[in-house]
C-alpha positions in Angstrom: 173.1 63.4 131.2 171.5 60.6 133.3 173.0 60.3 136.8 171.5 57.0 137.8 174.5 55.0 136.6 176.6 55.1 139.7 173.5 54.2 141.8 172.6 51.2 139.7 176.2 50.2 139.3 177.2 49.8 142.9 174.3 50.1 145.3 174.1 47.0 147.4 176.6 45.0 145.5 179.1 42.6 147.3 182.1 40.7 146.0 182.2 37.0 147.0 185.6 35.2 147.1 184.9 33.3 143.9 185.3 33.8 140.2 181.5 33.6 139.7 179.6 34.8 142.7 176.2 33.6 143.7 173.7 35.8 145.6 173.8 35.0 149.3 171.0 37.4 150.1 167.7 36.8 148.4 166.7 40.4 149.0 169.4 41.4 146.5 169.3 41.1 142.8 171.6 38.4 141.3 175.1 39.6 140.5 177.4 37.9 138.0 181.1 38.6 138.5 184.2 37.5 136.5 187.9 38.2 136.6 191.2 36.5 135.6 192.3 36.1 139.2 191.2 36.8 142.8 193.5 37.8 145.7 192.4 38.2 149.4 194.1 39.2 152.5 194.7 42.0 155.0 196.3 45.3 154.1 198.8 47.4 156.1 196.1 49.1 158.0 194.7 45.7 159.2 191.7 45.8 156.9 190.5 42.7 155.1 190.3 43.1 151.4 189.4 41.1 148.2 191.0 42.1 144.9 189.9 40.9 141.4 192.6 41.3 138.8 192.4 41.3 135.0 189.3 41.7 132.7 186.9 42.3 135.5 183.3 42.0 134.4 180.2 42.5 136.5 176.5 42.3 135.6 173.4 42.9 137.5 170.1 42.9 135.5 170.6 45.4 132.7 173.7 47.0 134.2 177.2 45.8 133.0 180.6 46.9 134.2 184.1 46.4 132.9 187.4 47.3 134.6 191.0 46.1 134.8 190.9 45.7 138.6 188.4 45.8 141.5 189.0 45.9 145.3 186.5 45.4 148.1 186.9 46.3 151.8 184.0 44.3 153.4 184.1 45.9 156.8 184.0 49.4 155.4 181.6 48.4 152.7 183.7 50.2 150.1 184.5 49.0 146.5 187.0 50.5 144.1 187.1 49.8 140.3 190.3 50.8 138.6 191.6 51.0 135.0 189.4 52.0 132.0 186.2 51.5 134.0 183.1 51.4 131.8 179.5 51.0 132.8 176.6 50.4 130.4 173.0 50.6 131.7 169.9 50.9 129.5 171.5 53.0 126.9 173.6 55.1 129.3 177.4 54.7 129.3 179.9 55.9 131.9 183.7 55.8 131.6 186.3 56.8 134.2 189.8 55.9 135.3 188.6 54.9 138.8 185.2 54.6 140.5 184.7 54.3 144.3 181.5 53.4 146.1 180.8 53.8 149.8 177.6 51.7 150.6 177.4 53.2 154.2 177.1 56.8 152.9 175.6 55.6 149.6 177.9 57.9 147.7 179.8 57.0 144.5 182.8 58.8 143.2 184.4 58.7 139.8 187.9 60.0 139.2 189.9 60.8 136.1 188.5 61.4 132.6 184.9 61.0 133.7 182.6 60.7 130.6 178.8 60.1 130.8 176.9 59.5 127.6 173.2 58.7 127.1 173.0 58.6 123.3 172.3 62.3 122.8 174.2 64.2 125.5 177.8 63.7 126.7 179.1 65.1 130.0 182.9 65.1 130.7 184.7 66.2 133.9 187.8 65.2 135.9 185.8 64.3 139.0 182.2 63.1 139.7 180.1 62.2 142.7 176.8 60.5 143.0 174.6 60.8 146.1 172.1 58.0 146.0 169.7 59.2 148.7 169.3 62.5 146.9 169.7 61.1 143.4 172.1 63.9 142.8 175.3 63.9 140.6 178.1 66.4 141.0 180.8 67.1 138.5 183.8 69.1 139.5 187.0 70.8 138.2 185.8 71.7 134.8 182.6 70.3 133.2 181.8 70.0 129.5 178.4 69.0 128.3 177.7 68.5 124.6 174.8 67.4 122.3 174.1 67.9 118.6 173.0 71.5 119.0 175.3 73.0 121.7 178.3 72.7 123.9 178.3 73.9 127.5 181.3 74.4 129.8 181.5 75.4 133.4 183.7 75.0 136.5 181.1 72.8 138.3 177.8 71.0 137.5 175.1 69.3 139.5 172.2 67.1 138.2 169.1 65.9 140.0 167.8 62.8 138.2 164.3 62.7 139.6 163.7 66.4 138.8 165.7 66.2 135.5 167.3 69.5 136.6 170.8 70.5 135.9 172.7 73.4 137.5 176.1 74.8 136.3 178.3 77.2 138.3 181.3 79.3 137.6 182.3 80.8 134.2 179.4 79.1 132.3 179.7 79.2 128.5 177.1 77.8 126.1 177.9 77.7 122.4 175.3 76.8 119.8 174.8 77.1 116.0 173.3 80.6 116.2 173.5 81.4 120.0 176.2 82.0 122.6 175.7 82.5 126.3 177.8 83.5 129.3 176.7 83.6 132.9 177.8 82.9 136.5 175.0 80.2 137.0 172.7 78.3 134.6 169.8 76.1 135.7 168.2 73.9 133.0 165.0 71.7 133.3 165.2 69.0 130.6 161.5 68.1 130.6 160.2 71.6 130.0 163.3 72.9 128.2 163.3 76.0 130.6 166.7 77.6 131.3 167.5 80.2 134.0 170.8 82.2 134.0 172.1 84.5 136.7 175.1 86.8 137.3 176.6 88.8 134.6 174.6 87.3 131.7 175.6 87.8 128.1 173.7 86.3 125.2 174.4 86.7 121.5 172.0 85.6 118.7 172.9 85.6 115.0 170.5 85.6 112.1 172.0 85.2 108.6 170.1 86.3 105.4 170.2 84.6 102.1 172.9 87.0 100.8 175.1 86.2 103.9 174.4 89.4 105.8 174.6 88.7 109.5 172.4 90.5 112.1 173.7 90.2 115.7 171.6 90.6 118.8 173.5 91.1 122.0 171.9 91.0 125.4 173.3 92.0 128.8 171.6 91.6 132.2 171.6 90.0 135.6 168.9 87.4 135.2 167.6 85.6 132.1 164.7 83.1 131.5 164.2 81.1 128.4 161.5 78.6 127.4 162.6 76.9 124.2 159.2 75.2 123.7 157.2 78.4 123.7 159.8 80.7 122.1 159.6 83.1 125.1 162.5 84.8 126.9 162.9 87.4 129.6 165.8 89.4 131.0 165.8 91.5 134.2 168.3 93.5 136.2 168.2 96.6 134.1 169.1 94.7 130.9 170.5 96.1 127.7 169.8 95.0 124.1 172.3 95.8 121.3 171.1 95.1 117.8 173.9 95.3 115.1 172.6 95.1 111.5 174.3 96.2 108.2 172.4 98.8 106.2 172.2 99.0 102.4 175.6 100.7 102.3 177.3 98.0 104.4 177.5 100.3 107.4 176.5 98.8 110.8 173.2 100.2 112.1 173.1 100.0 115.9 170.0 99.9 118.0 170.3 100.1 121.9 167.4 99.4 124.2 167.6 99.6 128.0 164.7 99.0 130.5 163.8 97.4 133.8 162.8 94.2 131.9 163.0 92.9 128.4 160.6 90.3 127.1 161.2 88.4 123.8 158.8 86.3 121.7 159.7 84.2 118.6 156.7 83.1 116.5 157.3 81.9 112.9 158.7 85.0 111.1 157.7 87.5 113.9 160.3 88.7 116.4 158.8 90.8 119.2 160.6 92.7 122.0 158.6 94.2 124.8 160.5 96.6 127.2 158.9 97.9 130.4 159.9 100.3 133.2 162.0 103.4 132.3 162.7 102.5 128.7 165.5 104.2 126.8 166.2 103.7 123.1 169.0 104.9 120.9 169.6 104.6 117.2 171.5 106.6 114.6 168.2 108.3 113.5 166.2 108.0 116.7 166.4 108.3 120.5 163.5 107.9 122.8 162.2 107.5 126.4 158.9 105.9 127.5 157.3 103.8 130.2 157.1 100.8 127.8 158.0 99.8 124.3 156.9 97.2 121.7 159.3 96.5 118.9 158.2 94.0 116.1 160.3 92.6 113.3 159.2 90.4 110.4 162.1 88.2 109.4 162.1 86.1 106.2 165.1 84.1 105.2 167.1 85.9 107.8 166.2 89.3 106.3 164.2 92.0 108.1 161.4 93.0 105.7 159.3 95.1 108.0 159.6 96.6 111.5 157.6 98.7 113.9 158.3 100.5 117.2 155.5 101.6 119.6 156.1 103.7 122.6 153.6 104.1 125.5 153.4 106.0 128.8 154.5 109.6 128.4 156.8 108.8 125.4 159.2 111.4 123.9 161.5 110.9 120.9 164.2 112.8 119.1 165.0 112.7 115.4 168.2 114.7 114.8 167.1 118.3 115.8 163.4 117.3 116.2 161.6 116.4 119.4 158.2 114.7 119.4 156.0 113.7 122.3 152.4 112.6 122.8 150.3 109.8 124.4 151.5 107.1 121.9 154.3 107.1 119.4 154.3 104.7 116.5 157.2 104.4 114.0 156.9 101.8 111.3 158.2 101.1 107.8 160.5 99.2 105.6 163.3 100.0 103.2 164.2 103.6 102.8 160.8 105.1 103.9 159.4 105.2 107.4 156.3 106.7 108.9 155.8 108.2 112.4 152.3 108.5 114.0 151.6 110.3 117.3 148.2 110.3 118.9 146.6 111.8 120.7 148.0 115.2 121.9 150.9 115.3 119.5 153.6 118.0 120.0 156.6 118.6 117.8 159.5 121.0 118.6 162.3 121.4 116.0 165.4 123.4 116.5 166.4 125.7 113.6 170.2 125.5 114.1 170.9 128.5 111.9 168.5 130.9 113.7 168.8 129.0 117.1 165.0 129.1 117.4 162.4 126.4 118.2 159.7 125.7 115.6 156.6 124.2 117.2 153.7 122.2 115.9 150.8 120.5 117.8 147.4 118.9 117.3 145.3 115.9 118.1 147.2 113.6 115.7 150.5 113.7 113.8 151.9 111.8 110.8 155.5 112.2 109.8 157.4 110.9 106.8 161.1 110.0 106.7 163.2 109.2 103.7 166.8 108.0 104.1 166.8 108.7 107.8 165.8 112.4 107.3 162.5 114.0 108.3 160.7 115.3 105.1 157.1 116.1 106.1 154.9 116.5 109.1 151.1 116.6 109.0 149.1 117.6 112.1 145.4 117.8 112.7 142.7 118.5 113.7 143.0 121.4 116.1 146.4 122.2 114.7 148.6 125.0 115.9 152.1 126.1 114.8 154.9 128.6 115.5 157.6 128.9 112.9 160.3 131.4 112.1 161.1 133.2 108.9 164.5 133.8 107.3 165.7 136.5 104.9 167.9 135.8 101.9 171.0 135.9 104.2 169.5 133.3 106.5 169.0 135.9 109.2 165.9 136.1 111.4 163.1 138.1 109.5 160.1 137.4 111.7 157.8 134.7 113.1 154.3 133.3 112.5 151.7 131.8 114.9 149.0 130.0 113.0 146.1 127.6 113.6 143.8 125.6 111.4 142.1 122.2 110.9 145.4 120.8 109.4 148.9 122.1 109.1 151.6 120.5 107.0 155.4 121.3 107.3 157.9 120.3 104.6 161.6 120.2 105.6 164.9 120.5 104.0 167.4 119.4 106.6 166.6 121.3 109.8 164.9 124.1 107.8 161.2 124.6 107.2 160.9 124.7 103.4 157.2 125.2 103.1 154.0 125.4 105.3 150.4 124.8 104.4 147.4 125.5 106.6 143.9 124.2 105.7 140.5 124.9 107.2 139.6 127.6 109.6 142.9 129.4 109.2 143.8 132.0 111.8 147.3 133.5 112.2 149.5 136.4 113.3 152.9 137.4 111.7 155.5 139.2 113.9 158.4 141.3 112.7 161.8 140.3 114.2 161.6 143.1 116.8 158.1 142.2 117.9 158.3 138.5 118.5 156.9 137.8 122.0 159.1 136.3 124.7 158.5 133.6 125.6 157.0 132.5 122.3 155.5 129.1 123.0 152.4 127.0 122.3 150.5 125.6 125.3 152.1 122.3 126.5 155.5 123.3 125.2 158.5 121.2 126.4 162.1 121.2 125.2 164.3 118.7 127.1 167.3 117.7 124.9 169.2 116.9 128.1 166.9 113.8 128.5 167.9 112.4 125.2 169.4 108.9 125.7 173.1 108.7 124.8 175.2 105.6 124.0 177.8 106.5 126.6 175.2 106.4 129.3 173.5 103.2 128.1 176.9 101.5 127.9 178.2 102.8 131.2 179.1 99.5 132.9 182.7 98.5 132.3 181.9 94.8 131.9 179.5 95.6 129.1 182.0 97.8 127.3 184.6 95.1 127.7 182.3 92.4 126.4 181.4 94.5 123.3 185.0 94.8 122.4 185.6 91.1 122.7 182.1 89.7 121.6 182.9 86.2 120.4 182.5 84.5 117.1 181.8 80.8 117.1 181.3 77.8 114.9 178.5 75.2 114.8 179.4 72.7 117.6 180.3 69.2 116.6 178.1 66.4 117.9 179.6 64.6 121.0 181.6 61.5 120.3 182.4 58.8 123.0 185.3 56.4 122.5 184.4 53.2 120.8 183.6 50.2 123.0 186.0 47.3 123.5 184.8 44.5 121.1 186.1 41.9 123.5 184.2 43.3 126.3 181.0 43.3 124.3 181.6 39.7 123.2 182.0 38.7 126.8 178.9 40.6 127.8 177.0 38.7 125.3 177.5 35.6 127.3 175.4 36.9 130.2 
């Protein structure tokens, strides 16, 4: 994507009225110029001109140019090359229908089917300008950039050759083998491989396992930063992550994470997400809020073999009818079995939907076990306390129990307490149904189902909902191909 071509092509060149020009100014580099014929005169506006016609060839040092015609206006210090214009300079190649150069303003302009190629990257646009003082190239009216890994399109593009910085504006689209990006603006630094995207940013990443299962990661935000060399990315502007992954039954398991900022790290098989500032998470089996979140996945051959979620800063989570909170929540596992750890100051509230009562369990630490997305067992201790309700054979309220001990274990069947075990220093009171205290709560009790994150709220922006309905699918981009060079031109160039 080098932009030095127009500068080296035209800067300081003059056309002498001869088929082979000799340098008149020793401060200039020698210029070799050939054409089939030369015409000079004055145009209708009274301007002197010189026109070279047919197989125009020009060489200065390592820069070579071919065109069908060339016209110079000496007083205005303008040169125009017309007809299949091609420039080659130190591995870079530029093609256009017409190229103008204004030596007063030191601005070059290429018009019509502009194609720039440096051996690895191709840039195409209908129009292009080069500003030599700034070493800045501008491409207009629809830009397409392609290399072996990705294709980028936008309405406009600018490139600073000294800084090796490219900026693309307006309806930017980047398509790669496993990644797709949309944004209003993208800035890319070629040396450091750092990219910045702004506006309505949408990114999709695909990972394919050995059995062909595809996991899709969709990201929405206002700003995005990516460092390809370090494997680090960041999204801001209240971004949203949507993870779509088929489960063992083929059903799509959806994970939503929203926060003030999302940070991503890719290291070998580890995929890490760090979310900070008012984090909200929703999954079919889990919803949560916290000040910050760390989500780790181990991926081998495109398949997730282990994952872990850690919530910090007044975290609170909901599993079906169960609410859990404490200082730190830690959910990890693989396959069909997951483990929840809460420490310290763990507190569990579970709603018995039949009795419409709230079972309670608290202690210094908690360990919970899930199988097939259902809570099966909770173990709390030390300093464990519990309140649970009793049913009769007709599933009506029979009474309640308040108990404490070194460790308390609950076993569940759905939302029902199937069994309770208390160990060490047991103390307790059982109440008949008519003598249950009101309110009947353990110290530190909270029940806030209204705070539970909901997909409708996380997906509230219309542009995000629209993008989810039309999330693209793409193919691996083909490597860029430039038209073959004219053999005759190469043969003639070999004579210089």
